[in-house]
mmCIF file of the C-alpha atoms, coordinates in Angstrom:
data_MODEL
# 
_entry.id   MODEL 
# 
loop_
_atom_site.group_PDB 
_atom_site.id 
_atom_site.type_symbol 
_atom_site.label_atom_id 
_atom_site.label_alt_id 
_atom_site.label_comp_id 
_atom_site.label_asym_id 
_atom_site.label_entity_id 
_atom_site.label_seq_id 
_atom_site.pdbx_PDB_ins_code 
_atom_site.Cartn_x 
_atom_site.Cartn_y 
_atom_site.Cartn_z 
_atom_site.occupancy 
_atom_site.B_iso_or_equiv 
_atom_site.pdbx_formal_charge 
_atom_site.auth_seq_id 
_atom_site.auth_comp_id 
_atom_site.auth_asym_id 
_atom_site.auth_atom_id 
_atom_site.pdbx_PDB_model_num 
ATOM 1   C CA . UNK A 1 1   ? -28.401 -44.146 26.526 1.00 0.00 ? 1   UNK A CA 1 
ATOM 2   C CA . UNK A 1 2   ? -28.362 -41.216 24.725 1.00 0.00 ? 2   UNK A CA 1 
ATOM 3   C CA . UNK A 1 3   ? -24.679 -40.480 25.495 1.00 0.00 ? 3   UNK A CA 1 
ATOM 4   C CA . UNK A 1 4   ? -23.229 -43.518 24.373 1.00 0.00 ? 4   UNK A CA 1 
ATOM 5   C CA . UNK A 1 5   ? -25.207 -44.423 21.323 1.00 0.00 ? 5   UNK A CA 1 
ATOM 6   C CA . UNK A 1 6   ? -24.252 -40.468 20.271 1.00 0.00 ? 6   UNK A CA 1 
ATOM 7   C CA . UNK A 1 7   ? -20.939 -41.002 20.874 1.00 0.00 ? 7   UNK A CA 1 
ATOM 8   C CA . UNK A 1 8   ? -21.172 -44.302 19.245 1.00 0.00 ? 8   UNK A CA 1 
ATOM 9   C CA . UNK A 1 9   ? -22.092 -42.839 16.391 1.00 0.00 ? 9   UNK A CA 1 
ATOM 10  C CA . UNK A 1 10  ? -20.032 -40.330 16.273 1.00 0.00 ? 10  UNK A CA 1 
ATOM 11  C CA . UNK A 1 11  ? -16.956 -42.069 16.480 1.00 0.00 ? 11  UNK A CA 1 
ATOM 12  C CA . UNK A 1 12  ? -17.863 -44.557 13.799 1.00 0.00 ? 12  UNK A CA 1 
ATOM 13  C CA . UNK A 1 13  ? -18.862 -41.881 11.181 1.00 0.00 ? 13  UNK A CA 1 
ATOM 14  C CA . UNK A 1 14  ? -15.516 -39.898 12.035 1.00 0.00 ? 14  UNK A CA 1 
ATOM 15  C CA . UNK A 1 15  ? -13.009 -43.321 11.742 1.00 0.00 ? 15  UNK A CA 1 
ATOM 16  C CA . UNK A 1 16  ? -10.054 -43.112 10.255 1.00 0.00 ? 16  UNK A CA 1 
ATOM 17  C CA . UNK A 1 17  ? -8.713  -47.113 8.969  1.00 0.00 ? 17  UNK A CA 1 
ATOM 18  C CA . UNK A 1 18  ? -5.060  -45.819 7.823  1.00 0.00 ? 18  UNK A CA 1 
ATOM 19  C CA . UNK A 1 19  ? -4.710  -43.937 11.757 1.00 0.00 ? 19  UNK A CA 1 
ATOM 20  C CA . UNK A 1 20  ? -6.405  -46.811 13.276 1.00 0.00 ? 20  UNK A CA 1 
ATOM 21  C CA . UNK A 1 21  ? -3.704  -49.342 11.798 1.00 0.00 ? 21  UNK A CA 1 
ATOM 22  C CA . UNK A 1 22  ? -0.744  -46.932 13.234 1.00 0.00 ? 22  UNK A CA 1 
ATOM 23  C CA . UNK A 1 23  ? -2.295  -46.132 16.826 1.00 0.00 ? 23  UNK A CA 1 
ATOM 24  C CA . UNK A 1 24  ? -3.083  -50.139 16.994 1.00 0.00 ? 24  UNK A CA 1 
ATOM 25  C CA . UNK A 1 25  ? 0.413   -51.064 16.073 1.00 0.00 ? 25  UNK A CA 1 
ATOM 26  C CA . UNK A 1 26  ? 1.877   -48.391 18.361 1.00 0.00 ? 26  UNK A CA 1 
ATOM 27  C CA . UNK A 1 27  ? -0.185  -50.069 21.570 1.00 0.00 ? 27  UNK A CA 1 
ATOM 28  C CA . UNK A 1 28  ? 1.673   -53.406 20.287 1.00 0.00 ? 28  UNK A CA 1 
ATOM 29  C CA . UNK A 1 29  ? -1.984  -53.974 18.481 1.00 0.00 ? 29  UNK A CA 1 
ATOM 30  C CA . UNK A 1 30  ? -3.631  -54.730 22.417 1.00 0.00 ? 30  UNK A CA 1 
ATOM 31  C CA . UNK A 1 31  ? -6.556  -53.011 20.981 1.00 0.00 ? 31  UNK A CA 1 
ATOM 32  C CA . UNK A 1 32  ? -8.295  -51.735 18.024 1.00 0.00 ? 32  UNK A CA 1 
ATOM 33  C CA . UNK A 1 33  ? -8.780  -48.410 17.248 1.00 0.00 ? 33  UNK A CA 1 
ATOM 34  C CA . UNK A 1 34  ? -11.678 -45.748 15.494 1.00 0.00 ? 34  UNK A CA 1 
ATOM 35  C CA . UNK A 1 35  ? -8.472  -44.206 14.478 1.00 0.00 ? 35  UNK A CA 1 
ATOM 36  C CA . UNK A 1 36  ? -9.452  -40.931 15.503 1.00 0.00 ? 36  UNK A CA 1 
ATOM 37  C CA . UNK A 1 37  ? -6.520  -38.513 16.906 1.00 0.00 ? 37  UNK A CA 1 
ATOM 38  C CA . UNK A 1 38  ? -6.922  -37.356 20.638 1.00 0.00 ? 38  UNK A CA 1 
ATOM 39  C CA . UNK A 1 39  ? -7.322  -33.660 19.607 1.00 0.00 ? 39  UNK A CA 1 
ATOM 40  C CA . UNK A 1 40  ? -10.481 -34.784 17.280 1.00 0.00 ? 40  UNK A CA 1 
ATOM 41  C CA . UNK A 1 41  ? -11.786 -37.393 19.588 1.00 0.00 ? 41  UNK A CA 1 
ATOM 42  C CA . UNK A 1 42  ? -11.932 -35.043 22.470 1.00 0.00 ? 42  UNK A CA 1 
ATOM 43  C CA . UNK A 1 43  ? -13.573 -32.433 20.189 1.00 0.00 ? 43  UNK A CA 1 
ATOM 44  C CA . UNK A 1 44  ? -16.766 -34.807 19.166 1.00 0.00 ? 44  UNK A CA 1 
ATOM 45  C CA . UNK A 1 45  ? -16.203 -36.535 22.826 1.00 0.00 ? 45  UNK A CA 1 
ATOM 46  C CA . UNK A 1 46  ? -17.003 -33.170 24.577 1.00 0.00 ? 46  UNK A CA 1 
ATOM 47  C CA . UNK A 1 47  ? -19.779 -31.725 22.777 1.00 0.00 ? 47  UNK A CA 1 
ATOM 48  C CA . UNK A 1 48  ? -21.455 -34.786 23.402 1.00 0.00 ? 48  UNK A CA 1 
ATOM 49  C CA . UNK A 1 49  ? -21.186 -35.164 26.888 1.00 0.00 ? 49  UNK A CA 1 
ATOM 50  C CA . UNK A 1 50  ? -22.553 -31.538 26.821 1.00 0.00 ? 50  UNK A CA 1 
ATOM 51  C CA . UNK A 1 51  ? -25.307 -32.461 25.002 1.00 0.00 ? 51  UNK A CA 1 
ATOM 52  C CA . UNK A 1 52  ? -26.064 -35.324 27.821 1.00 0.00 ? 52  UNK A CA 1 
ATOM 53  C CA . UNK A 1 53  ? -24.604 -33.317 30.541 1.00 0.00 ? 53  UNK A CA 1 
ATOM 54  C CA . UNK A 1 54  ? -27.437 -34.547 33.061 1.00 0.00 ? 54  UNK A CA 1 
ATOM 55  C CA . UNK A 1 55  ? -27.594 -38.021 32.032 1.00 0.00 ? 55  UNK A CA 1 
ATOM 56  C CA . UNK A 1 56  ? -23.474 -38.735 32.627 1.00 0.00 ? 56  UNK A CA 1 
ATOM 57  C CA . UNK A 1 57  ? -23.490 -36.735 35.603 1.00 0.00 ? 57  UNK A CA 1 
ATOM 58  C CA . UNK A 1 58  ? -26.212 -39.513 36.833 1.00 0.00 ? 58  UNK A CA 1 
ATOM 59  C CA . UNK A 1 59  ? -24.771 -42.520 35.942 1.00 0.00 ? 59  UNK A CA 1 
ATOM 60  C CA . UNK A 1 60  ? -21.326 -41.756 35.751 1.00 0.00 ? 60  UNK A CA 1 
ATOM 61  C CA . UNK A 1 61  ? -20.249 -44.645 36.912 1.00 0.00 ? 61  UNK A CA 1 
ATOM 62  C CA . UNK A 1 62  ? -22.366 -47.372 34.633 1.00 0.00 ? 62  UNK A CA 1 
ATOM 63  C CA . UNK A 1 63  ? -21.912 -45.212 31.471 1.00 0.00 ? 63  UNK A CA 1 
ATOM 64  C CA . UNK A 1 64  ? -18.101 -45.612 32.476 1.00 0.00 ? 64  UNK A CA 1 
ATOM 65  C CA . UNK A 1 65  ? -18.387 -49.002 32.764 1.00 0.00 ? 65  UNK A CA 1 
ATOM 66  C CA . UNK A 1 66  ? -21.010 -49.831 29.463 1.00 0.00 ? 66  UNK A CA 1 
ATOM 67  C CA . UNK A 1 67  ? -17.556 -47.790 27.784 1.00 0.00 ? 67  UNK A CA 1 
ATOM 68  C CA . UNK A 1 68  ? -14.506 -49.592 29.214 1.00 0.00 ? 68  UNK A CA 1 
ATOM 69  C CA . UNK A 1 69  ? -16.066 -52.617 27.883 1.00 0.00 ? 69  UNK A CA 1 
ATOM 70  C CA . UNK A 1 70  ? -15.899 -52.284 25.010 1.00 0.00 ? 70  UNK A CA 1 
ATOM 71  C CA . UNK A 1 71  ? -13.328 -52.817 22.577 1.00 0.00 ? 71  UNK A CA 1 
ATOM 72  C CA . UNK A 1 72  ? -12.435 -50.121 20.721 1.00 0.00 ? 72  UNK A CA 1 
ATOM 73  C CA . UNK A 1 73  ? -9.384  -47.980 22.693 1.00 0.00 ? 73  UNK A CA 1 
ATOM 74  C CA . UNK A 1 74  ? -11.134 -44.547 22.654 1.00 0.00 ? 74  UNK A CA 1 
ATOM 75  C CA . UNK A 1 75  ? -14.343 -45.252 24.755 1.00 0.00 ? 75  UNK A CA 1 
ATOM 76  C CA . UNK A 1 76  ? -11.415 -46.341 27.230 1.00 0.00 ? 76  UNK A CA 1 
ATOM 77  C CA . UNK A 1 77  ? -10.315 -43.026 27.140 1.00 0.00 ? 77  UNK A CA 1 
ATOM 78  C CA . UNK A 1 78  ? -13.326 -41.366 27.292 1.00 0.00 ? 78  UNK A CA 1 
ATOM 79  C CA . UNK A 1 79  ? -14.691 -43.508 30.256 1.00 0.00 ? 79  UNK A CA 1 
ATOM 80  C CA . UNK A 1 80  ? -11.645 -42.383 31.986 1.00 0.00 ? 80  UNK A CA 1 
ATOM 81  C CA . UNK A 1 81  ? -12.128 -39.254 31.413 1.00 0.00 ? 81  UNK A CA 1 
ATOM 82  C CA . UNK A 1 82  ? -15.715 -38.952 32.769 1.00 0.00 ? 82  UNK A CA 1 
ATOM 83  C CA . UNK A 1 83  ? -14.443 -40.828 35.944 1.00 0.00 ? 83  UNK A CA 1 
ATOM 84  C CA . UNK A 1 84  ? -11.695 -38.166 36.277 1.00 0.00 ? 84  UNK A CA 1 
ATOM 85  C CA . UNK A 1 85  ? -13.972 -35.234 36.343 1.00 0.00 ? 85  UNK A CA 1 
ATOM 86  C CA . UNK A 1 86  ? -17.239 -36.169 37.411 1.00 0.00 ? 86  UNK A CA 1 
ATOM 87  C CA . UNK A 1 87  ? -15.596 -38.352 40.618 1.00 0.00 ? 87  UNK A CA 1 
ATOM 88  C CA . UNK A 1 88  ? -13.576 -35.861 41.770 1.00 0.00 ? 88  UNK A CA 1 
ATOM 89  C CA . UNK A 1 89  ? -14.312 -34.564 45.335 1.00 0.00 ? 89  UNK A CA 1 
ATOM 90  C CA . UNK A 1 90  ? -17.311 -37.217 45.198 1.00 0.00 ? 90  UNK A CA 1 
ATOM 91  C CA . UNK A 1 91  ? -15.498 -40.837 45.712 1.00 0.00 ? 91  UNK A CA 1 
ATOM 92  C CA . UNK A 1 92  ? -17.508 -43.147 47.859 1.00 0.00 ? 92  UNK A CA 1 
ATOM 93  C CA . UNK A 1 93  ? -14.908 -45.808 49.833 1.00 0.00 ? 93  UNK A CA 1 
ATOM 94  C CA . UNK A 1 94  ? -16.529 -48.244 47.808 1.00 0.00 ? 94  UNK A CA 1 
ATOM 95  C CA . UNK A 1 95  ? -15.199 -46.768 44.477 1.00 0.00 ? 95  UNK A CA 1 
ATOM 96  C CA . UNK A 1 96  ? -11.943 -48.570 45.071 1.00 0.00 ? 96  UNK A CA 1 
ATOM 97  C CA . UNK A 1 97  ? -13.538 -51.879 43.817 1.00 0.00 ? 97  UNK A CA 1 
ATOM 98  C CA . UNK A 1 98  ? -14.457 -49.748 40.313 1.00 0.00 ? 98  UNK A CA 1 
ATOM 99  C CA . UNK A 1 99  ? -10.728 -47.784 40.222 1.00 0.00 ? 99  UNK A CA 1 
ATOM 100 C CA . UNK A 1 100 ? -9.015  -52.138 40.752 1.00 0.00 ? 100 UNK A CA 1 
ATOM 101 C CA . UNK A 1 101 ? -11.869 -53.468 37.720 1.00 0.00 ? 101 UNK A CA 1 
ATOM 102 C CA . UNK A 1 102 ? -10.279 -50.353 35.677 1.00 0.00 ? 102 UNK A CA 1 
ATOM 103 C CA . UNK A 1 103 ? -6.926  -51.380 36.418 1.00 0.00 ? 103 UNK A CA 1 
ATOM 104 C CA . UNK A 1 104 ? -7.162  -54.752 35.683 1.00 0.00 ? 104 UNK A CA 1 
ATOM 105 C CA . UNK A 1 105 ? -9.137  -54.681 32.828 1.00 0.00 ? 105 UNK A CA 1 
ATOM 106 C CA . UNK A 1 106 ? -7.636  -53.544 29.175 1.00 0.00 ? 106 UNK A CA 1 
ATOM 107 C CA . UNK A 1 107 ? -4.342  -53.016 30.704 1.00 0.00 ? 107 UNK A CA 1 
ATOM 108 C CA . UNK A 1 108 ? -1.641  -51.335 29.078 1.00 0.00 ? 108 UNK A CA 1 
ATOM 109 C CA . UNK A 1 109 ? 0.521   -48.294 29.863 1.00 0.00 ? 109 UNK A CA 1 
ATOM 110 C CA . UNK A 1 110 ? -1.778  -45.447 28.543 1.00 0.00 ? 110 UNK A CA 1 
ATOM 111 C CA . UNK A 1 111 ? -4.660  -46.562 30.759 1.00 0.00 ? 111 UNK A CA 1 
ATOM 112 C CA . UNK A 1 112 ? -2.908  -47.579 33.939 1.00 0.00 ? 112 UNK A CA 1 
ATOM 113 C CA . UNK A 1 113 ? -0.532  -44.543 33.966 1.00 0.00 ? 113 UNK A CA 1 
ATOM 114 C CA . UNK A 1 114 ? -3.640  -41.674 34.048 1.00 0.00 ? 114 UNK A CA 1 
ATOM 115 C CA . UNK A 1 115 ? -5.634  -44.118 36.272 1.00 0.00 ? 115 UNK A CA 1 
ATOM 116 C CA . UNK A 1 116 ? -2.907  -44.191 38.737 1.00 0.00 ? 116 UNK A CA 1 
ATOM 117 C CA . UNK A 1 117 ? -1.895  -40.439 38.882 1.00 0.00 ? 117 UNK A CA 1 
ATOM 118 C CA . UNK A 1 118 ? -5.664  -39.229 38.584 1.00 0.00 ? 118 UNK A CA 1 
ATOM 119 C CA . UNK A 1 119 ? -8.168  -41.646 39.941 1.00 0.00 ? 119 UNK A CA 1 
ATOM 120 C CA . UNK A 1 120 ? -6.410  -43.743 42.014 1.00 0.00 ? 120 UNK A CA 1 
ATOM 121 C CA . UNK A 1 121 ? -4.280  -40.680 43.514 1.00 0.00 ? 121 UNK A CA 1 
ATOM 122 C CA . UNK A 1 122 ? -7.582  -38.455 43.939 1.00 0.00 ? 122 UNK A CA 1 
ATOM 123 C CA . UNK A 1 123 ? -9.713  -41.622 45.977 1.00 0.00 ? 123 UNK A CA 1 
ATOM 124 C CA . UNK A 1 124 ? -6.609  -41.841 47.797 1.00 0.00 ? 124 UNK A CA 1 
ATOM 125 C CA . UNK A 1 125 ? -6.556  -38.273 48.918 1.00 0.00 ? 125 UNK A CA 1 
ATOM 126 C CA . UNK A 1 126 ? -10.220 -38.481 49.603 1.00 0.00 ? 126 UNK A CA 1 
ATOM 127 C CA . UNK A 1 127 ? -9.813  -41.751 51.877 1.00 0.00 ? 127 UNK A CA 1 
ATOM 128 C CA . UNK A 1 128 ? -6.005  -41.312 53.177 1.00 0.00 ? 128 UNK A CA 1 
ATOM 129 C CA . UNK A 1 129 ? -7.339  -44.062 55.669 1.00 0.00 ? 129 UNK A CA 1 
ATOM 130 C CA . UNK A 1 130 ? -7.318  -46.377 52.898 1.00 0.00 ? 130 UNK A CA 1 
ATOM 131 C CA . UNK A 1 131 ? -3.982  -45.752 51.664 1.00 0.00 ? 131 UNK A CA 1 
ATOM 132 C CA . UNK A 1 132 ? -2.111  -48.436 54.140 1.00 0.00 ? 132 UNK A CA 1 
ATOM 133 C CA . UNK A 1 133 ? -4.776  -51.259 52.703 1.00 0.00 ? 133 UNK A CA 1 
ATOM 134 C CA . UNK A 1 134 ? -4.822  -50.185 49.366 1.00 0.00 ? 134 UNK A CA 1 
ATOM 135 C CA . UNK A 1 135 ? -1.194  -50.046 48.785 1.00 0.00 ? 135 UNK A CA 1 
ATOM 136 C CA . UNK A 1 136 ? -0.629  -53.120 50.682 1.00 0.00 ? 136 UNK A CA 1 
ATOM 137 C CA . UNK A 1 137 ? -2.700  -55.229 48.580 1.00 0.00 ? 137 UNK A CA 1 
ATOM 138 C CA . UNK A 1 138 ? -2.260  -53.564 45.149 1.00 0.00 ? 138 UNK A CA 1 
ATOM 139 C CA . UNK A 1 139 ? 1.424   -54.051 45.805 1.00 0.00 ? 139 UNK A CA 1 
ATOM 140 C CA . UNK A 1 140 ? 1.416   -58.023 46.659 1.00 0.00 ? 140 UNK A CA 1 
ATOM 141 C CA . UNK A 1 141 ? -0.676  -58.756 43.522 1.00 0.00 ? 141 UNK A CA 1 
ATOM 142 C CA . UNK A 1 142 ? 0.827   -61.011 41.238 1.00 0.00 ? 142 UNK A CA 1 
ATOM 143 C CA . UNK A 1 143 ? -0.788  -58.103 38.298 1.00 0.00 ? 143 UNK A CA 1 
ATOM 144 C CA . UNK A 1 144 ? 1.514   -55.900 36.991 1.00 0.00 ? 144 UNK A CA 1 
ATOM 145 C CA . UNK A 1 145 ? -0.304  -53.458 36.685 1.00 0.00 ? 145 UNK A CA 1 
ATOM 146 C CA . UNK A 1 146 ? -1.501  -53.134 40.119 1.00 0.00 ? 146 UNK A CA 1 
ATOM 147 C CA . UNK A 1 147 ? 1.441   -52.838 41.348 1.00 0.00 ? 147 UNK A CA 1 
ATOM 148 C CA . UNK A 1 148 ? 2.826   -50.153 38.580 1.00 0.00 ? 148 UNK A CA 1 
ATOM 149 C CA . UNK A 1 149 ? -0.314  -48.450 39.988 1.00 0.00 ? 149 UNK A CA 1 
ATOM 150 C CA . UNK A 1 150 ? 0.733   -47.890 43.659 1.00 0.00 ? 150 UNK A CA 1 
ATOM 151 C CA . UNK A 1 151 ? 4.218   -46.542 42.377 1.00 0.00 ? 151 UNK A CA 1 
ATOM 152 C CA . UNK A 1 152 ? 2.875   -44.267 40.351 1.00 0.00 ? 152 UNK A CA 1 
ATOM 153 C CA . UNK A 1 153 ? -0.209  -42.956 42.233 1.00 0.00 ? 153 UNK A CA 1 
ATOM 154 C CA . UNK A 1 154 ? 1.571   -40.405 43.797 1.00 0.00 ? 154 UNK A CA 1 
ATOM 155 C CA . UNK A 1 155 ? 2.976   -38.793 40.681 1.00 0.00 ? 155 UNK A CA 1 
ATOM 156 C CA . UNK A 1 156 ? 0.447   -35.368 41.346 1.00 0.00 ? 156 UNK A CA 1 
ATOM 157 C CA . UNK A 1 157 ? 1.243   -34.924 45.124 1.00 0.00 ? 157 UNK A CA 1 
ATOM 158 C CA . UNK A 1 158 ? 4.563   -32.906 44.567 1.00 0.00 ? 158 UNK A CA 1 
ATOM 159 C CA . UNK A 1 159 ? 5.069   -31.856 48.624 1.00 0.00 ? 159 UNK A CA 1 
ATOM 160 C CA . UNK A 1 160 ? 2.535   -34.001 49.493 1.00 0.00 ? 160 UNK A CA 1 
ATOM 161 C CA . UNK A 1 161 ? 4.062   -36.861 48.798 1.00 0.00 ? 161 UNK A CA 1 
ATOM 162 C CA . UNK A 1 162 ? 4.449   -39.893 51.473 1.00 0.00 ? 162 UNK A CA 1 
ATOM 163 C CA . UNK A 1 163 ? 8.252   -41.085 51.148 1.00 0.00 ? 163 UNK A CA 1 
ATOM 164 C CA . UNK A 1 164 ? 7.397   -43.539 53.438 1.00 0.00 ? 164 UNK A CA 1 
ATOM 165 C CA . UNK A 1 165 ? 5.110   -45.174 50.529 1.00 0.00 ? 165 UNK A CA 1 
ATOM 166 C CA . UNK A 1 166 ? 7.111   -44.184 47.636 1.00 0.00 ? 166 UNK A CA 1 
ATOM 167 C CA . UNK A 1 167 ? 10.619  -45.286 48.238 1.00 0.00 ? 167 UNK A CA 1 
ATOM 168 C CA . UNK A 1 168 ? 9.389   -48.823 50.344 1.00 0.00 ? 168 UNK A CA 1 
ATOM 169 C CA . UNK A 1 169 ? 7.591   -49.239 47.085 1.00 0.00 ? 169 UNK A CA 1 
ATOM 170 C CA . UNK A 1 170 ? 10.021  -48.970 45.018 1.00 0.00 ? 170 UNK A CA 1 
ATOM 171 C CA . UNK A 1 171 ? 12.526  -51.142 46.774 1.00 0.00 ? 171 UNK A CA 1 
ATOM 172 C CA . UNK A 1 172 ? 9.892   -53.554 47.432 1.00 0.00 ? 172 UNK A CA 1 
ATOM 173 C CA . UNK A 1 173 ? 10.008  -53.716 43.152 1.00 0.00 ? 173 UNK A CA 1 
ATOM 174 C CA . UNK A 1 174 ? 13.324  -53.232 43.179 1.00 0.00 ? 174 UNK A CA 1 
ATOM 175 C CA . UNK A 1 175 ? 14.526  -56.565 41.311 1.00 0.00 ? 175 UNK A CA 1 
ATOM 176 C CA . UNK A 1 176 ? 11.707  -56.531 38.933 1.00 0.00 ? 176 UNK A CA 1 
ATOM 177 C CA . UNK A 1 177 ? 13.017  -58.190 35.456 1.00 0.00 ? 177 UNK A CA 1 
ATOM 178 C CA . UNK A 1 178 ? 9.041   -56.181 34.175 1.00 0.00 ? 178 UNK A CA 1 
ATOM 179 C CA . UNK A 1 179 ? 10.441  -53.295 32.007 1.00 0.00 ? 179 UNK A CA 1 
ATOM 180 C CA . UNK A 1 180 ? 7.055   -51.267 33.154 1.00 0.00 ? 180 UNK A CA 1 
ATOM 181 C CA . UNK A 1 181 ? 8.401   -51.455 37.078 1.00 0.00 ? 181 UNK A CA 1 
ATOM 182 C CA . UNK A 1 182 ? 11.413  -50.434 36.346 1.00 0.00 ? 182 UNK A CA 1 
ATOM 183 C CA . UNK A 1 183 ? 10.749  -47.465 34.069 1.00 0.00 ? 183 UNK A CA 1 
ATOM 184 C CA . UNK A 1 184 ? 7.314   -46.418 36.716 1.00 0.00 ? 184 UNK A CA 1 
ATOM 185 C CA . UNK A 1 185 ? 10.206  -46.405 39.650 1.00 0.00 ? 185 UNK A CA 1 
ATOM 186 C CA . UNK A 1 186 ? 12.161  -44.554 37.836 1.00 0.00 ? 186 UNK A CA 1 
ATOM 187 C CA . UNK A 1 187 ? 9.698   -41.914 36.483 1.00 0.00 ? 187 UNK A CA 1 
ATOM 188 C CA . UNK A 1 188 ? 7.914   -41.901 40.301 1.00 0.00 ? 188 UNK A CA 1 
ATOM 189 C CA . UNK A 1 189 ? 11.385  -41.099 41.891 1.00 0.00 ? 189 UNK A CA 1 
ATOM 190 C CA . UNK A 1 190 ? 12.380  -38.316 38.877 1.00 0.00 ? 190 UNK A CA 1 
ATOM 191 C CA . UNK A 1 191 ? 8.729   -36.851 39.540 1.00 0.00 ? 191 UNK A CA 1 
ATOM 192 C CA . UNK A 1 192 ? 9.471   -35.974 43.328 1.00 0.00 ? 192 UNK A CA 1 
ATOM 193 C CA . UNK A 1 193 ? 12.689  -35.358 42.956 1.00 0.00 ? 193 UNK A CA 1 
ATOM 194 C CA . UNK A 1 194 ? 11.650  -32.109 41.528 1.00 0.00 ? 194 UNK A CA 1 
ATOM 195 C CA . UNK A 1 195 ? 9.951   -31.098 44.843 1.00 0.00 ? 195 UNK A CA 1 
ATOM 196 C CA . UNK A 1 196 ? 12.810  -32.665 46.883 1.00 0.00 ? 196 UNK A CA 1 
ATOM 197 C CA . UNK A 1 197 ? 15.984  -33.905 44.661 1.00 0.00 ? 197 UNK A CA 1 
ATOM 198 C CA . UNK A 1 198 ? 18.476  -34.086 47.590 1.00 0.00 ? 198 UNK A CA 1 
ATOM 199 C CA . UNK A 1 199 ? 16.177  -36.988 49.243 1.00 0.00 ? 199 UNK A CA 1 
ATOM 200 C CA . UNK A 1 200 ? 15.982  -38.792 45.901 1.00 0.00 ? 200 UNK A CA 1 
ATOM 201 C CA . UNK A 1 201 ? 19.414  -38.922 44.806 1.00 0.00 ? 201 UNK A CA 1 
ATOM 202 C CA . UNK A 1 202 ? 20.439  -39.919 48.676 1.00 0.00 ? 202 UNK A CA 1 
ATOM 203 C CA . UNK A 1 203 ? 17.381  -42.606 48.466 1.00 0.00 ? 203 UNK A CA 1 
ATOM 204 C CA . UNK A 1 204 ? 19.207  -43.699 44.561 1.00 0.00 ? 204 UNK A CA 1 
ATOM 205 C CA . UNK A 1 205 ? 22.836  -44.139 45.583 1.00 0.00 ? 205 UNK A CA 1 
ATOM 206 C CA . UNK A 1 206 ? 21.773  -46.309 48.868 1.00 0.00 ? 206 UNK A CA 1 
ATOM 207 C CA . UNK A 1 207 ? 19.429  -48.595 47.075 1.00 0.00 ? 207 UNK A CA 1 
ATOM 208 C CA . UNK A 1 208 ? 19.905  -51.499 44.597 1.00 0.00 ? 208 UNK A CA 1 
ATOM 209 C CA . UNK A 1 209 ? 18.521  -50.024 41.655 1.00 0.00 ? 209 UNK A CA 1 
ATOM 210 C CA . UNK A 1 210 ? 18.020  -51.752 38.264 1.00 0.00 ? 210 UNK A CA 1 
ATOM 211 C CA . UNK A 1 211 ? 19.928  -49.607 36.059 1.00 0.00 ? 211 UNK A CA 1 
ATOM 212 C CA . UNK A 1 212 ? 16.921  -48.567 34.472 1.00 0.00 ? 212 UNK A CA 1 
ATOM 213 C CA . UNK A 1 213 ? 15.096  -47.652 37.135 1.00 0.00 ? 213 UNK A CA 1 
ATOM 214 C CA . UNK A 1 214 ? 18.400  -45.743 38.099 1.00 0.00 ? 214 UNK A CA 1 
ATOM 215 C CA . UNK A 1 215 ? 18.886  -43.499 34.748 1.00 0.00 ? 215 UNK A CA 1 
ATOM 216 C CA . UNK A 1 216 ? 15.015  -42.349 34.935 1.00 0.00 ? 216 UNK A CA 1 
ATOM 217 C CA . UNK A 1 217 ? 15.350  -41.189 38.544 1.00 0.00 ? 217 UNK A CA 1 
ATOM 218 C CA . UNK A 1 218 ? 18.790  -39.408 37.989 1.00 0.00 ? 218 UNK A CA 1 
ATOM 219 C CA . UNK A 1 219 ? 17.467  -38.016 34.644 1.00 0.00 ? 219 UNK A CA 1 
ATOM 220 C CA . UNK A 1 220 ? 17.041  -34.185 35.936 1.00 0.00 ? 220 UNK A CA 1 
ATOM 221 C CA . UNK A 1 221 ? 19.574  -34.279 39.092 1.00 0.00 ? 221 UNK A CA 1 
ATOM 222 C CA . UNK A 1 222 ? 23.101  -32.780 38.550 1.00 0.00 ? 222 UNK A CA 1 
# 
């Protein structure tokens, strides 16, 4: 594909070993990086995307999966950004399989949080009847990142937040010893508290959440 080849060539030409080392270290050395800072990466990416607009639009899912299979983390970010823009309003019911694959592969907080909010969250807005099944399946999984995703998918919902789903997931995972789960519970509750602080405060006070979750949830509530 012209788009992917052009992107690989541009990223390779702009790699920065010093930045790459620091970026990989920040991500606990889970992924190698080209070392291209976010602003520069997005500039390069958008220029090449614009030049290959039709190819990307016509092959969105295949291109995203190809990018996501590559080693360098910058490719993964590009794959996610393509899906966010190209699939919004155009999701297919079976795209939940694609979303699950993204969550289960190359998993770390930086990708999971974006996928949960902007891809899984959008998908479930477009297919609300799938919400209960997806939440149950992801929540019952032994995979921490699937668990985290269904805690966070409503981050952008604001007043549209389904509190039954939010609170039940927080309670279900309340005793988890995983840092990323405790943090997600606090973050999801803190975000919803911007729309309804009273109900969040009452929920936290009446729930046996971990200290980290409680602290994060009540951070901006007087």
